[in-house]
Residue, then its C-alpha position, 0 to 999 in steps of 0.5 A: m790328727d784332725i785339722p779344723v778348717y775355718l772358711i772365710t767367704g764373701f765377694l771382693d772387698a767384703g772385708k775378708t782380709d781385714f777380718i782375718n788380720g783382726i783375728l790373727k792380731d787377737g792371737f788366733a794363731a799364737e799357739d797353733r801352727t796355722l796355714l792360711l790359704c789365699c784364694e783371691e787378691g784384694e786391695t788389703e794386704y795381710d799385716p806381717k806383724s800378725l803372721f807369726n806362726v802363720f804360713t800363707y799359700t796362694v790358690d789361683d784355681p778352684a780345681q786345685l782344691t782337692p784332697e790330694f792337694f790339701k794332704k800335700l800342704e799338710k805334709q809340707y806345713r804341718p798345720k794344726q789349723v787352717i784358714i781359707e780366704f775363699n774367692g766369692m766367685w767360686s762355689f764352695e759346695p764341691l769343697y765342703r762336700e768332697g774336696l777336703p781330706a777326711n781329717w780336715i774338719l770344716y769347723q766354721i763357715m763365716c760370710l762377710v758381706d759389704a752391705t752397700t753392694f749386697e742388693p746389686y750382688l743379690r740381683n746379679m749373682g743371686q745363686l752365689m750370694m745365697e749359697k754363702i748366706l744359706n751355709a754360713d755359721m756366722i754372717i757379718f754385714n759391714r759398712c752399715n748405716e741406718e738405711l741399710r740396716k732397715a733394708l737388710r732387716g726387711r728381708n728377714l734373712r734369719m728365715v733362710n738361715r736359722r742357725a747362723d749368728i748374724y751381725l751388723e757392723n756399722t760405719d761408726g764402728t759399732s756392732e749390733d745383732y741382726v735379729t730384733e724383738d719386733m721382727a715378726p713375719f705375721d700379724l698375730s693380733g687377732g689370735h688366729l693365723d691361716v698359714p699360707d702354703n708358700d710361707y710354711g718355712i718362714w712360719y716354722v722358723d719363727m715358731m721354733d725361734n719364738p714359741q712365746r710369740y704364738d702361745g695361745v694362738t690358733v693356727r691352720y696349716k697343711a702338712l704331711m702326717c708323721h708318727s714318730k718312731k723315736f718317741p712313740g705316741i708323738h705325732c709330728p706332721g710337717r713339710f719337706a724343705m729345700v734348704c740349699c739344693n735338692n740334696d739338702m732336704q729337711f723335714l720341718a716337723l711340729v709336735c701335735k697332740g689331740e684325738g684323731l691324729e692316729k687315724f691318718k697314715n704317714r705321708q698323708w696330706v692333712e689340714i690341721q687346726a690347733t692352738v699353740k702352747k709353749e711347753q717342755c717337750q721331750a721331742y724338742d729336748g726342751e721348750g718348744p711349740v706344742l700344737y693341741v689339735t681341735d680339727v684334722k682332715p685330709c686335704q690336697k697337697p699344696d703346690p709346690e709340695n716342698v718348701s723353699f726359702 
């Protein structure tokens, strides 16, 4: 039987326990026997009234988190689902790569961040902080005020984690989406954009999220030629991006149409000039940016060759 695992991460005092108390109070464990693994001890305690059908277990050392350990807990508590309140000072890459048993499915990673301490944590423990931001499915910045909201949006974290839902929890008790309509990373007022080599990843994410923003805009950029095997006749040049580490390389490709593309070999560096159109495309399984190429020529590869965020 598969057991869904919900990983709640963030640094000390980020609000993890309050968040877990809240979802338990809302009935998260009302019907499913739940195992709650506590990997750090903060000032806030779990509400005993919310622990009905919930069994807690404290973990003091990340070395404990092995498949054998989890199978032992499964046999002892027979959970239908698992919540892990993860220690923010621990890297969770070993856990989600090889630490869970085959039937323990990492269903969702939620990262809570205290907005008042985000900047100093980012400066002093950037790798640990960005690991959480990059891999989360949901990110919640709490204790926000107007100044902190502006600073957070100025960083445009949506560019480093495109799939996550990001929310800002304000000090007055209100909540709002992190992404706003005016969060455009490039000036498109002139109808043309020369994409900086170092900003290909930011441009790609914004194009995929907001193709209507680029509709009719002429762009020039460098990419590796790629001819799709899955969709014959489709050309999809792009660049490799390091999302989290060297083992997490992804090819960020865009559909291109036009004469001359077929003359270039796969993995040959080219400079492309094209006009963007938002339209239905089978390769996107829906609407997306299709680039109508007016000029393509070989070029030197950018330095660095791979994209990072």
